[in-house]
C-alpha positions in Angstrom: 177.3 151.7 148.6 175.8 152.3 152.1 173.1 154.5 150.6 172.2 151.8 148.1 171.9 149.3 150.9 169.6 151.7 152.9 167.4 152.2 149.8 167.0 148.4 149.4 166.1 148.2 153.1 163.4 150.7 152.7 162.0 148.9 149.6 162.1 145.6 151.4 160.3 147.1 154.4 157.6 148.7 152.2 157.1 145.3 150.5 156.7 143.5 153.9 154.2 146.2 155.0 152.2 145.8 151.7 152.2 142.0 152.0 151.0 142.2 155.6 148.2 144.6 154.6 147.1 142.4 151.8 147.1 139.3 153.9 145.1 141.1 156.6 142.5 142.4 154.2 139.0 140.9 154.7 136.0 140.9 152.6 132.9 142.5 154.2 130.4 140.3 156.2 126.9 139.7 155.0 124.2 141.4 157.1 122.4 138.1 157.8 123.1 134.4 157.3 120.3 132.7 155.2 121.7 129.2 155.5 120.8 126.7 158.1 122.6 123.4 158.8 120.2 120.4 158.3 120.9 117.2 160.2 121.2 114.2 158.0 121.7 110.5 159.0 125.1 110.1 157.4 128.7 111.3 157.7 129.5 110.4 154.1 130.7 112.9 151.5 127.6 114.4 149.8 127.9 115.1 146.1 124.5 116.0 144.5 120.9 116.8 145.2 117.7 116.8 143.1 113.9 117.1 143.6 111.0 115.6 141.8 108.7 118.4 143.1 109.0 121.1 145.7 108.6 118.7 148.6 110.2 115.5 147.5 113.9 115.2 146.9 117.1 113.1 147.2 120.7 113.6 148.2 123.4 111.2 146.9 127.0 110.7 147.9 129.8 108.3 148.9 129.2 105.0 150.7 126.1 104.4 148.5 124.4 107.3 150.3 120.8 108.0 149.2 118.7 110.2 151.4 115.1 111.2 150.9 113.0 114.2 152.0 109.3 114.6 151.9 109.1 118.1 153.4 111.2 120.2 151.2 114.5 119.4 152.7 113.8 119.9 156.4 114.2 116.3 157.4 115.9 113.4 155.6 115.7 109.6 155.8 118.2 107.0 154.4 117.2 104.7 151.6 119.0 101.4 151.4 119.4 99.8 147.9 120.4 96.3 147.0 123.6 96.8 145.0 126.4 94.5 143.8 128.8 97.0 145.2 127.5 98.1 148.6 130.0 100.9 148.9 129.3 102.4 145.5 129.8 106.2 145.1 126.7 108.0 143.8 128.1 111.0 141.8 124.9 112.5 140.3 121.1 112.6 140.4 118.5 114.2 138.3 114.7 114.2 138.0 112.2 115.1 135.3 108.8 114.9 137.1 108.6 111.5 138.7 111.3 110.0 136.5 114.7 110.1 138.0 118.3 108.9 137.4 121.4 108.2 139.6 124.9 107.6 138.2 128.0 106.5 140.1 131.0 104.3 140.3 132.0 101.6 139.7 130.0 102.1 136.5 126.4 102.4 137.8 123.1 103.8 136.6 119.8 103.6 138.6 116.4 104.6 137.2 113.0 105.3 138.8 109.6 106.2 137.2 107.7 106.5 140.5 109.4 109.5 142.2 112.0 107.3 143.8 109.8 104.8 145.6 111.6 102.1 143.6 114.9 102.0 141.7 116.0 99.6 138.9 119.6 99.0 138.0 120.3 99.8 134.3 123.2 97.7 133.0 126.0 99.6 131.3 128.5 98.3 128.8 131.8 97.0 130.2 133.5 99.1 127.4 132.1 102.4 128.8 135.0 104.9 128.8 135.4 106.2 132.4 132.8 106.2 135.2 129.5 108.1 135.0 129.9 111.4 136.9 126.7 113.4 135.9 123.3 112.8 134.4 120.5 115.2 133.4 116.9 114.0 133.0 115.6 115.7 129.9 112.1 114.2 129.2 110.2 111.0 129.5 112.6 108.1 129.1 115.3 110.6 128.0 118.5 111.5 129.8 122.0 112.5 129.0 125.0 111.0 130.9 128.7 112.1 131.0 131.7 110.2 132.2 134.9 111.0 134.0 136.8 111.1 130.7 134.3 113.4 128.9 132.3 110.8 127.0 128.6 111.8 126.6 125.7 109.5 126.0 122.0 110.0 125.5 119.1 107.6 125.9 115.6 108.0 124.6 114.2 104.7 125.7 114.6 104.7 129.4 118.2 103.5 129.4 117.9 100.4 127.2 120.2 102.0 124.6 122.7 104.8 124.9 124.0 106.8 121.9 127.4 108.5 121.9 127.1 112.2 121.4 130.8 112.9 120.9 133.2 110.7 118.9 136.2 111.0 121.2 136.6 111.5 125.0 138.5 114.5 126.2 140.6 112.8 128.9 140.3 112.6 132.6 138.4 115.6 134.0 138.2 117.1 137.5 134.7 118.4 137.0 132.1 119.0 134.2 129.0 121.2 133.9 126.1 121.2 131.4 124.3 124.4 130.3 120.5 124.6 129.8 121.3 124.6 126.0 123.1 121.3 126.2 126.6 122.7 126.1 129.3 121.1 128.3 132.5 122.5 129.8 135.1 120.2 131.3 138.2 121.1 133.3 141.2 118.8 132.9 142.3 116.7 135.9 145.4 118.9 136.4 143.4 122.2 135.8 145.8 123.3 133.1 143.2 123.5 130.3 139.5 123.3 129.7 137.3 122.0 126.9 133.9 122.9 125.5 131.4 120.7 123.6 128.3 121.9 121.9 125.5 119.7 120.5 126.2 118.6 117.0 130.0 118.8 117.3 132.1 115.7 116.7 134.8 116.6 119.2 135.6 118.8 122.2 137.2 122.2 121.7 140.3 122.5 123.9 141.2 125.9 125.4 144.3 126.9 127.4 143.7 128.5 130.7 144.2 132.3 130.6 146.6 132.6 133.6 149.2 130.6 135.4 146.7 129.7 138.1 145.3 126.1 138.1 141.6 126.1 137.2 139.4 124.5 139.9 136.0 124.6 138.4 134.0 126.2 135.5 130.4 126.6 134.5 127.8 128.6 132.6 125.7 131.5 133.8 122.1 131.9 132.7 123.0 134.8 130.5 125.4 132.8 128.4 128.6 133.9 130.2 131.0 131.4 131.6 132.6 131.5 135.0 135.9 130.2 136.2 137.3 129.5 139.7 141.1 129.2 140.0 143.6 128.7 142.7 144.3 131.5 145.1 140.6 132.5 145.4 140.3 133.9 141.9 137.0 134.3 140.2 136.6 135.3 136.5 133.8 135.7 134.1 133.8 135.7 130.3 132.5 138.7 128.4 128.7 138.4 127.6 129.1 138.3 123.9 132.4 136.4 123.4 133.3 133.2 125.4 136.8 133.5 124.1 137.4 136.8 126.0 137.6 137.0 129.7 137.0 140.0 132.1 139.6 140.9 134.6 140.0 138.4 137.4 138.5 139.2 140.9 139.9 138.2 144.3 137.2 138.6 146.9 139.5 137.7 149.7 143.3 138.2 149.3 145.9 135.6 150.4 143.2 133.0 151.0 144.5 129.5 151.9 141.2 127.8 151.1 140.1 126.9 147.6 137.0 127.9 145.7 134.9 124.9 144.7 131.5 125.9 143.1 129.5 128.9 142.0 125.7 129.2 141.5 123.2 132.0 140.7 120.2 132.4 143.0 118.9 135.2 140.8 120.4 136.9 137.6 122.3 139.2 140.0 122.9 137.2 143.2 125.8 134.8 143.1 127.0 132.4 145.8 130.5 130.8 145.8 131.4 128.0 148.1 134.9 126.7 149.1 136.9 124.7 151.5 136.7 124.9 155.3 133.2 126.2 155.4 133.8 129.3 153.3 130.9 131.0 151.5 130.9 134.2 149.5 128.0 136.2 148.1 127.7 138.9 145.4 124.4 140.9 145.0 125.6 142.7 141.8 126.6 140.0 139.4 130.1 139.6 140.8 131.3 143.2 141.0 131.5 143.3 144.8 131.6 140.5 147.3 130.8 139.8 151.0 131.3 136.8 153.2 129.0 134.6 155.3 131.0 134.3 158.4 128.4 132.3 160.3 129.0 129.4 157.9 132.8 129.5 158.6 132.1 127.4 161.7 130.8 124.5 159.6 133.6 121.9 159.6 133.4 120.8 156.0 134.4 121.6 152.4 131.3 122.9 150.6 131.4 121.1 147.2 128.2 122.0 145.4 125.5 124.7 145.4 122.1 124.0 143.8 119.3 126.5 143.6 116.1 124.8 142.5 114.4 128.2 142.5 115.3 131.6 144.0 113.5 130.5 147.2 114.8 126.9 147.4 118.6 126.1 147.5 121.0 123.7 149.1 124.8 123.2 149.5 126.3 119.8 149.9 129.6 119.0 151.5 131.8 116.3 153.1 131.2 114.7 156.5 127.4 114.6 155.8 127.1 118.4 155.8 123.9 119.8 154.1 122.9 123.5 154.2 119.5 124.7 153.3 118.7 128.2 152.0 116.2 129.7 154.5 116.3 133.5 154.7 113.4 133.4 157.2 115.8 132.1 159.9 118.6 134.5 158.9 120.8 135.6 161.8 122.7 138.8 161.9 126.4 138.6 161.1 128.8 140.0 163.7 129.9 143.5 163.2 133.1 144.3 161.3 136.0 145.1 163.6 136.8 148.8 163.7 
């Protein structure tokens, strides 16, 4: 009996050592930080960013926040709009040339045809299911809007009329992303399943999550793969030729207490993943290995969304009015790894 007890003591001790080693493991640091914090005149939660050309762009967010830049994102000025609800939340913005759209809540759509110099309020039906959370400007007078319950609408006449693209909504979603081919992927509010809709389909296709971890966010890569961020710092990619099959999950930083919030490709091989508490990860080989931008850890904000307008122009928006601009020319060397 004593020997059995001693054996269990050894096993327990080994388990504790292993747990400590895992919790102490750290992903490598990047050699230089290419992100700079840009001062903006708001402390509101920032939610989306879009540009009409390389120099002129807008950031939207809570408290009816609308900021404009005319120098590629180096400086920003607030734009005040006359709204029925002065504390509206602007969820999404998109431009096609000089024509742009903003959607928000309570149910709100704004439209510009002069690069944002003036905005008109487009009335929406009181029967609209959910609140608009995203919009994509597709062509002249043409845009596609999605709501918080997975309803999708399209206009081809500048917002005068909207045609439903899917017969039934999918239910309350935590986030939704559109591919360049017009496909949508939506994660349920509780993160226990996701759904896919493709143009021409009458309804969403529901899919169970492939692990016990709650799904935080999902999206499409340019090569057709899907990516998934789940609780506990898990990153997973679908196989290139079959969206129903998933590669083995990756954990860039074990025992992380912060969540992963968004993923974006700067190039076909370079990936950036943002998270809570100023955490930012980078992979230069398509997700096989990861490194961490430790300079950004000092930024006191959750980093909600990453947008690359081109390989040379990118931004990250976060809460508390935090905006990061991709600028490798001012990169600072990361601190050396401890021995």
